[in-house]
C-alpha positions as CSV (number, residue, x, y, z in Angstrom):
1,M,169.5,292.4,385.3
2,H,166.7,292.8,387.6
3,F,165.4,289.6,389.3
4,Y,161.9,290.3,388.0
5,N,163.2,290.2,384.5
6,L,164.9,286.8,385.0
7,L,161.4,285.2,385.7
8,F,160.7,285.6,382.0
9,D,163.7,283.6,380.8
10,I,163.3,280.5,382.9
11,P,161.1,277.4,382.1
12,I,157.4,277.9,382.9
13,F,157.2,275.1,385.4
14,L,160.2,276.6,387.3
15,T,158.3,280.0,387.4
16,W,155.3,278.2,389.0
17,V,157.6,276.6,391.6
18,L,159.4,280.0,392.3
19,C,156.0,281.7,392.8
20,T,154.8,279.1,395.1
21,V,158.0,279.1,397.1
22,F,158.0,282.9,397.2
23,F,154.5,283.3,398.6
24,L,154.8,280.5,401.1
25,G,158.0,282.0,402.4
26,L,156.6,285.4,402.5
27,S,153.4,284.4,404.1
28,G,155.4,282.4,406.8
29,L,157.6,285.5,407.4
30,I,154.6,287.7,407.9
31,V,153.0,285.2,410.3
32,L,156.2,285.0,412.3
33,I,156.4,288.8,412.6
34,I,152.8,289.0,413.6
35,R,153.4,286.2,416.2
36,Q,156.3,288.1,417.6
37,Q,154.3,291.3,417.8
38,R,151.5,289.6,419.5
39,S,153.6,287.8,422.0
40,N,154.7,291.3,423.4
41,S,151.2,292.6,423.4
42,T,148.7,292.5,426.2
43,S,145.7,293.8,424.2
44,P,142.8,291.4,423.8
45,R,142.3,289.7,420.5
46,S,139.1,290.4,418.4
47,S,138.3,287.3,416.6
48,A,134.8,288.4,415.8
49,L,136.1,291.4,414.0
50,S,138.6,289.3,412.1
51,H,135.9,287.0,410.9
52,T,134.1,290.1,409.5
53,L,137.2,291.4,407.9
54,I,138.0,288.1,406.1
55,S,134.8,288.4,404.0
56,G,135.6,292.1,403.2
57,L,139.2,291.4,402.2
58,L,138.0,289.2,399.4
59,V,136.7,292.1,397.5
60,P,139.8,294.3,397.2
61,I,142.0,291.2,396.7
62,G,139.7,289.9,393.9
63,L,139.5,293.4,392.3
64,N,143.3,293.9,392.3
65,M,144.0,290.6,390.8
66,A,141.2,290.9,388.3
67,F,142.6,294.3,387.2
68,M,146.1,293.0,386.8
69,A,145.0,289.8,385.1
70,S,142.7,291.8,382.7
71,D,145.4,294.2,381.7
72,V,147.9,291.5,381.1
73,W,145.5,289.1,379.1
74,K,144.2,292.1,377.1
75,E,147.8,293.2,376.1
76,N,148.6,289.5,375.3
77,E,145.6,289.2,372.9
78,K,146.5,292.6,371.4
79,G,150.0,291.2,370.7
80,Q,148.8,288.0,369.2
81,A,146.2,289.8,367.0
82,A,148.8,292.2,365.8
83,T,151.3,289.4,364.9
84,E,148.5,287.6,362.9
85,Q,147.4,290.9,361.2
86,E,151.0,291.7,360.2
87,A,151.5,288.3,358.6
88,G,148.1,288.4,357.0
89,A,148.9,291.8,355.3
90,V,152.4,290.4,354.2
91,Y,150.6,287.5,352.6
92,D,148.0,289.6,350.8
93,A,150.8,291.9,349.6
94,L,152.7,288.8,348.2
95,R,149.5,287.6,346.5
96,V,149.0,291.0,344.8
97,L,152.7,291.0,343.6
98,K,152.1,287.9,341.8
99,H,149.7,289.7,339.3
100,L,152.2,292.6,338.7
101,P,154.8,292.7,335.8
102,D,158.0,290.5,336.5
103,P,160.4,293.5,337.0
104,I,158.1,295.0,339.7
105,N,157.2,291.7,341.2
106,A,160.9,290.7,341.6
107,D,162.0,294.0,343.0
108,L,159.2,294.6,345.6
109,R,159.0,290.9,346.5
110,T,162.8,290.9,347.5
111,R,162.2,294.1,349.6
112,L,159.2,292.6,351.2
113,L,160.9,289.4,352.1
114,A,163.9,291.4,353.4
115,Y,161.5,293.1,355.9
116,V,160.1,289.7,357.0
117,N,163.5,288.3,357.5
118,A,164.6,291.3,359.5
119,A,161.4,291.2,361.6
120,V,161.8,287.5,362.5
121,Q,165.5,287.3,362.9
122,D,166.4,290.7,364.4
123,E,163.3,292.5,365.8
124,W,161.7,289.7,367.6
125,P,164.7,289.1,369.9
126,R,165.1,292.8,370.5
127,M,161.5,293.2,371.6
128,G,162.2,291.0,374.6
129,H,164.5,293.8,375.8
130,D,162.2,296.8,375.0
131,Q,164.1,297.6,371.8
132,I,163.2,298.0,368.1
133,S,165.2,297.0,365.1
134,E,166.6,299.7,363.0
135,Q,167.2,297.0,360.3
136,T,163.5,296.2,360.3
137,E,162.5,299.8,360.3
138,S,164.8,300.6,357.4
139,A,163.6,297.6,355.4
140,L,160.0,298.6,355.7
141,D,160.8,302.3,354.9
142,V,162.7,301.2,351.8
143,L,159.9,298.9,350.7
144,T,157.1,301.5,351.1
145,I,159.1,304.2,349.5
146,N,159.8,302.1,346.4
147,A,156.2,300.9,346.2
148,A,155.1,304.5,346.2
149,K,157.6,305.4,343.5
150,T,156.4,302.5,341.4
151,A,152.8,303.4,341.8
152,I,153.6,306.9,340.4
153,E,155.6,305.4,337.5
154,V,152.8,303.1,336.4
155,R,149.9,305.5,336.9
156,D,149.2,305.6,333.1
157,D,148.4,301.8,333.2
158,P,145.0,301.4,334.9
159,Y,145.4,297.7,335.8
160,V,148.9,297.8,337.2
161,S,148.0,301.2,338.9
162,S,145.0,299.6,340.6
163,Q,147.1,296.7,341.8
164,M,149.8,299.0,343.1
165,A,147.1,301.0,345.0
166,L,146.0,297.7,346.6
167,L,149.5,296.8,347.4
168,N,150.2,300.1,349.1
169,T,147.0,299.5,351.3
170,Y,148.4,296.2,352.4
171,L,151.8,297.7,353.2
172,K,150.1,300.4,355.3
173,Q,148.4,297.6,357.3
174,V,151.8,296.0,357.7
175,R,153.2,299.2,359.3
176,E,150.1,299.5,361.4
177,A,150.3,296.0,362.8
178,R,154.0,296.4,363.5
179,D,153.4,299.5,365.4
180,D,150.7,297.8,367.4
181,R,153.1,295.0,368.1
182,L,155.8,297.2,369.3
183,N,153.4,299.0,371.6
184,V,152.4,295.8,373.2
185,A,156.1,294.7,373.5
186,N,156.8,297.9,375.7
187,Y,153.8,297.3,378.0
188,H,154.8,296.2,381.6
189,I,152.8,295.8,384.8
190,N,153.9,298.7,387.0
191,M,155.4,298.0,390.4
192,Q,152.6,299.8,392.2
193,K,150.2,297.0,391.4
194,W,152.6,294.4,392.6
195,L,153.0,296.5,395.9
196,V,149.3,296.6,396.4
197,L,149.2,292.9,396.0
198,L,151.7,292.3,398.6
199,I,150.1,294.7,401.0
200,L,146.8,292.8,400.6
201,L,148.7,289.5,401.3
202,S,150.0,291.0,404.4
203,V,146.6,292.2,405.7
204,C,145.2,288.7,404.8
205,M,147.8,286.9,406.8
206,Y,147.2,289.2,409.8
207,V,143.5,288.4,409.8
208,I,144.1,284.6,409.2
209,Y,146.6,284.6,412.2
210,D,143.9,286.5,414.3
211,I,141.4,283.8,413.6
212,H,143.5,280.7,413.9
213,Y,146.2,281.8,416.4
214,H,145.0,279.2,419.0
215,T,145.1,276.2,416.5
216,R,148.5,275.9,414.8
217,H,147.4,273.2,412.5
218,E,144.5,275.2,411.2
219,L,146.7,278.2,410.9
220,R,149.2,276.3,408.8
221,K,146.4,275.1,406.4
222,A,145.0,278.5,406.0
223,V,148.4,280.1,405.3
224,V,149.3,277.4,402.7
225,L,145.9,277.7,400.9
226,I,146.0,281.5,400.7
227,S,149.6,281.4,399.5
228,L,148.8,279.0,396.8
229,S,145.9,281.1,395.6
230,F,148.2,284.2,395.5
231,A,150.9,282.2,393.7
232,S,148.6,280.8,391.2
233,I,147.2,284.1,390.1
234,T,150.7,285.6,390.1
235,F,152.0,282.8,388.0
236,L,149.2,283.3,385.3
237,I,149.9,287.0,385.3
238,L,153.7,286.5,384.8
239,V,153.1,283.9,382.0
240,N,151.1,286.4,380.1
241,D,152.9,289.6,381.0
242,R,155.4,291.0,378.4
243,P,154.1,288.7,375.7
244,F,157.2,289.2,373.5
245,T,159.6,288.4,376.3
246,G,161.1,285.1,377.7
247,S,160.0,281.5,377.5
248,S,156.2,282.2,377.0
249,I,156.9,284.5,374.0
250,I,154.5,285.1,371.2
251,E,156.4,283.5,368.3
252,P,156.3,284.9,364.7
253,E,154.9,281.5,363.4
254,H,153.0,283.0,360.5
255,L,155.9,285.1,359.3
256,R,158.1,282.0,359.5
257,Q,155.6,280.0,357.3
258,I,155.8,282.9,354.8
259,Q,159.6,282.6,354.8
260,K,159.4,278.9,354.2
261,S,156.9,279.0,351.5
262,Q,159.2,281.5,349.5
263,F,162.0,278.9,349.5
264,Q,159.9,276.0,348.4
């Protein structure tokens, strides 16, 4: 498994520590490389230019981090909303089933709960590995097909027919919410964005060194503060990236509540 994927399966606090250590180490390495290069160079340093550049660097750094964070948090909110909408549609479908004749109620309720069980127990773990559950897909297909057949069979009864139409509407919402959830589960931050972030860090370290090369104490403070800033933003992005993966996963709490309520 790729090292990046391992970051999602470790405790959140440890993720923060690793981000901090990584950026401190990388920043220190960049500074050492710059110092080695400068020790062999006889060209004069332009501190005035570096002071000008440090202000200009804040714009691309801020924009890049904002784009990454916005994409991640937006997908995280989509995943949370899809999970809630799916559970809400299931609950509404169960509520409609209570008003249908017992044979229809018992049959479709069993199939609906089979879908809920498959989604919670089989599909949720698979989403963390960019997979879908054939068991969940099959359970939903069987449920919708049987609901459609039942709607045709009871079309001569106006009340039951209207309730079946409402039930099929909720089942359609379940499928749409599930599709949205699976789309979010497949979203990843591409490596190009991380590469741009590392390039900006390198440029930032170059400018910081150019400004503080003559005062080692000030240089250390600047490197640590900049590294902590990059580490903090990266940590927040990692925690919210891949919302159905790892220790910060969006849990199917509402679907589990439906499971529990059916056994009470």
